[in-house]
N, C-alpha and C positions, 0 to 999 in steps of 0.2 A: 760509311764515308771514312776515308783515310784520316788518321790522326794528324797528318801534316796540315790539314785544313782547320784553321781556328773556328771555334763554334760561332763567333760573330759573323764570319764570312759565310759559313754554311747557312746561317739563318737569313742573312741579308740576300744571298742568292735565291733561296727558296721563296722569300717574300716577293722579290722582283719577278721570278718566274711565274708564281701564282698570279700576280697582277697582270703580267703580259698575256698569259693564256686566258685568264678570266676576261680581260678586255676584248679579246678576239671573239669570244662567244656571247658576251653580255648583250642583252636586248633592251634592258631597262636603263634609262639614263642615270638613275640613282645607283645602279650596280656599277656603271662605268665610272661614276664619281668615286665610289668606294674603292674600286681597283686602282684608280689614280692615287688615292690616299695611301693604299698599301704600297704602291711603287715608291712613293715619296718616303715612307717610313724605311723601306729597304735602302734607298739612296742615302738617307740620313745616317743609318747605321754604318754604311760604308765610309762616309765622311768622318763620322765621329771616331771610329775605331782604327781607321787606316791612315788618316792624314791626307787623303785624296783631296782634289779641289772641292769647292763648295757644292752644296746640294744641287743647285741649278745647273752647274756644269755636268755633274753626274747624270742628272735627268736628261740633259740635252744629248749626252753620249748614248743614252738608252733609247732615244726616240726612234732610231732606225730598227730597233728590235721589236718586230711585230709578229703576230701569229702565235702558233703554239711554241712555247719556249723549248729550245733544244740546245745541247752543247755547241760551242764554236769549234771550228776545225783548223788546226795548225798543221801545215805541211812542211817537211824538212827533207832536204836532198843529201844523201850520202854519195858524193861523187868521188870515187876512189880511182886514182890514176897513178901508175908506176909505184904502187904500194904506199901511196900517200893520199890523204883525204883533203878535199877542198873545204876551207873555212874562210869566213869573212869576219872582219872586226866591226862590231856595232858602234856607231857614233854615240848612241845613247849611254852606254855604260863602259865603252872602251875595252870590251872583252869579245871573245871569239865564239862563233857558232857555225853549224851547218847552215847554208843559205836556206831561207824559207820564210814563212809568215802565215797570216790568216788567208784561207782560201776565199776568193771572191764569189759572190752569188753568180751562178751561170757557168762557173768553171768546173770541169771535171777535176778530181784531185791530181791526176798526173799532169794535166795541162797547167794547173795552178803552180805545181812545183817547178815545171819547166820555165814558166814565166818568172817566178821568184829568183831562180838561179841566174837567168839572163839579166834581170834588173839589178841584182845585188852584187854580181861578180863579173858580168860580161861574158860568161861562158855559155855555150850551147850544149845541151845534154839530151840523152835519150833515157827514159825510165825503163829499167829492166825488171824490177821486182819490188813488191811491197814487203818491207822488212818487219814492220811493227805497227800496230794500232794500239795506242796507250791512253788510258785515262790519266791526264796530267796530274790529278790530285793524288794518285796512288804511288808516285815514284820519286818523291823527294824534291820536286821543284819548289821554289819559293811561291807562296800563294798569290793569286791574282784575283780580281773581282769576278771574272767569268769562269764557268766550268767549261773545260775544253778537252777535246781528244787530239792527240798528236799522231800524225801519220808520217812514218819514215820510209823513204823510197831509196833503193839502191839504183844508182844512175851511172851511165857511161858518158864520158867526155867525148864530144864529137866536133867541137870547134870553138871559135871565139878567142878573145884575149882578155887578160885580167883588167877589169875596169871597176872603179869604185862608183858609189852612188850617193844620193842624199842620206841614205841610212847606213852606209858602210864606208870606212875610210882606209881599209886595207884588205887585200885578197891574197891568199897564199895556200900552198899545200903542205901538210904536216904528216910525218910518220907517226905511227900509233904510239910509240914510246916517247915522242917529243912534242906533245900537245901544249899549246899556249894556254893561259888562263881562260877558262870557258865562261860564257854568259849562262849561268845556271838556270835562269828563268826560261831559257830557250833550249838548251841541250845539256845533258849530263855526261860525265866521262864514260859511264857504262853503256850509254846509248851509242857513243862513238865506237867503243869496243865491239858492240853488237853489230854495227855496220861492217867493221873489218871482218868479223867472223862470217857474216853472210857473204861477203865478197870472196872469202877463201873457200866457202862451202855453199854454193848457190842452191843446193837442194834442201837446205835447212827450211823448216816450216816457219811461216809467219808467226811472230809473237803477238799476243793480244792481251788486252786489259792491263 
């Protein structure tokens, strides 16, 4: 595991994942109760060490996570048009990112990124290439409760007009050398640079891990 992930976060994630997977396969009601206790311990660790909301709120947020525990999937669109990249400003932290977010159950990754771009920026796109599949923990993002993979897609602009959303309050295109302050939890400067590089050289291989 990457050193960017604090030990308490790694331990709490592992406990919660063990509890989720164990609950899926447990047959005995006493085992089910034990796994519920393990999940609560993991949630309490998150609350104690991170300053997140109370244990009950964390447990409620975890209720939808059932079955075998796997990483979450974050999709990001690198929409480069006229040598500039599309970025949106997040309401939550006031900083900029490639449009994207968590993939929904039932969505193909490319469909998820098309939807996210339309919702967050107002633009319509066509996905042309998978640029990277990255383990979020290994690349310097601030830690979050979930283990996640980040999928970056190179996309072509095909229509629409700039439109903000409940999650974004500004939409604009930026040159590679003139990026605004980035929301580092969502995208890092080198990932933007990677998108520009793949735009200039479409035959480059997909980056992974």
